[in-house]
C-alpha positions in Angstrom: 0.4 -0.1 -0.1 3.0 2.4 0.4 3.8 2.1 -3.5 0.4 3.1 -4.4 0.4 5.9 -1.5 3.1 7.5 -3.7 1.9 6.9 -7.1 -0.9 9.1 -5.5 1.2 11.5 -4.3 3.3 11.8 -7.2 -0.2 12.7 -9.4 -1.8 15.2 -7.7 1.9 17.2 -6.7 1.0 21.0 -6.5 1.8 23.3 -9.8 3.1 26.3 -8.6 1.4 28.9 -12.0 -2.0 30.4 -12.5 -4.1 29.9 -15.1 -4.9 33.3 -16.6 -7.0 31.4 -19.7 -10.2 32.0 -18.2 -9.6 36.0 -16.7 -8.4 37.0 -19.9 -11.8 35.5 -21.4 -14.0 37.5 -18.8 -11.9 40.6 -19.8 -12.1 40.3 -23.5 -16.0 40.0 -22.7 -16.0 43.0 -20.7 -14.2 45.0 -23.3 -16.6 43.9 -26.5 -19.6 45.2 -23.9 -18.2 48.0 -23.0 -17.1 49.1 -26.2 -20.7 48.4 -27.8 -22.5 50.0 -24.8 -20.3 53.3 -24.6 -21.7 55.2 -27.7 -25.1 54.5 -26.4 -24.9 56.1 -23.1 -24.0 59.9 -24.8 -26.3 59.8 -27.2 -27.8 63.3 -26.6 -29.7 65.2 -24.1 -32.9 67.5 -23.4 -31.9 70.7 -22.4 -34.0 73.5 -21.5 -32.1 76.4 -21.8 -31.7 78.2 -18.4 -33.4 80.5 -16.2 -31.5 82.5 -13.6 -32.0 85.2 -10.7 -29.2 87.3 -11.9 -28.9 90.9 -12.6 -29.0 92.5 -15.8 -26.0 94.1 -17.3 -25.4 97.6 -17.2 -24.4 98.7 -20.1 -23.6 102.3 -21.7 -25.1 102.2 -25.3 -27.9 100.2 -26.3 -27.2 96.3 -26.1 -27.0 95.2 -30.3 -28.9 91.9 -29.5 -29.5 88.7 -31.7 -32.0 86.5 -31.2 -32.4 82.9 -32.6 -35.8 81.4 -33.2 -36.8 78.1 -33.0 -37.3 77.5 -36.9 -33.7 78.9 -37.2 -34.4 82.1 -38.5 -32.3 85.4 -36.9 -33.3 88.5 -36.7 -30.8 92.2 -35.4 -31.9 94.2 -33.1 -29.5 97.6 -33.1 -30.1 100.6 -30.2 -33.4 99.2 -28.7 -35.1 99.2 -32.5 -37.7 96.8 -33.7 -36.1 93.6 -34.5 -35.3 93.1 -38.3 -35.5 89.1 -39.5 -31.7 88.3 -41.7 -30.3 85.3 -43.2 -26.7 84.5 -41.6 -24.5 86.1 -44.7 -26.5 89.6 -44.1 -26.4 89.2 -40.4 -22.5 88.5 -40.3 -22.1 91.6 -42.7 -24.2 94.0 -40.8 -22.3 92.7 -36.8 -18.8 92.9 -38.7 -19.9 96.9 -40.3 -20.7 97.7 -36.3 -17.7 96.1 -34.9 -15.6 97.9 -37.4 -17.2 101.2 -35.5 -16.1 100.3 -31.7 -14.1 97.1 -31.1 -15.8 97.1 -28.0 -19.3 96.8 -28.7 -21.2 93.7 -27.0 -23.4 91.4 -28.5 -26.2 90.0 -26.7 -27.7 86.7 -28.0 -31.5 85.5 -26.9 -32.6 82.6 -28.5 -36.2 80.3 -26.6 -36.3 77.2 -24.4 -37.4 75.9 -27.5 -35.2 76.3 -30.0 -31.9 74.2 -30.6 -29.1 74.7 -29.2 -26.8 74.5 -32.4 -28.1 77.4 -33.6 -27.1 79.3 -31.1 -23.9 77.4 -31.3 -24.1 78.8 -35.1 -24.7 82.4 -33.8 -21.8 82.4 -31.5 -19.7 81.1 -34.7 -20.7 83.6 -37.1 -20.5 86.5 -34.8 -16.8 85.0 -33.9 -16.3 85.6 -37.6 -17.2 88.9 -37.8 -14.2 89.9 -34.8 -17.1 90.2 -31.8 -14.8 90.2 -28.5 -17.3 90.5 -26.3 -20.5 87.5 -26.5 -23.3 86.9 -23.7 -26.3 84.8 -23.5 -29.3 86.2 -22.5 -32.0 85.0 -20.6 -35.2 85.6 -18.7 -36.0 86.2 -14.6 -37.5 83.5 -13.1 -41.0 83.5 -14.0 -40.8 86.2 -16.8 -42.1 85.8 -19.9 -39.8 85.0 -23.3 -40.2 87.7 -25.8 -41.8 86.7 -28.7 -43.3 83.8 -26.5 -47.0 85.1 -26.4 -46.8 84.6 -22.9 
């Protein structure tokens, strides 16, 4: 019986190496899962543009306001005048002329909450191309009606 126990002891000798194959399989499965789900997590978010309790800006001159409407159209109001509907090209030319006369002109962008954020970003890019140095975003105080919304 001692010979049998010796054979069994030799067969069951412990191995000192780590079997990492199952860990690699699990890691690859997790990698594939994360690669597939990551793009789906950042598709888009509905954003309601902010309302604030901030005080209005005291300007020396009447503000120049570029309005962006939910349908993507633009309008310009100079010196508290009425909004004039404009195309992107005419708006850029008009703003460029205003900035050439007054390098420190502040231009405000007003958009309704129902508008697309991309339209606001397009107007800001247009203003940068027209060499505007100071661009501000307008918001309504909480509970106040937004201009042109009919509230």
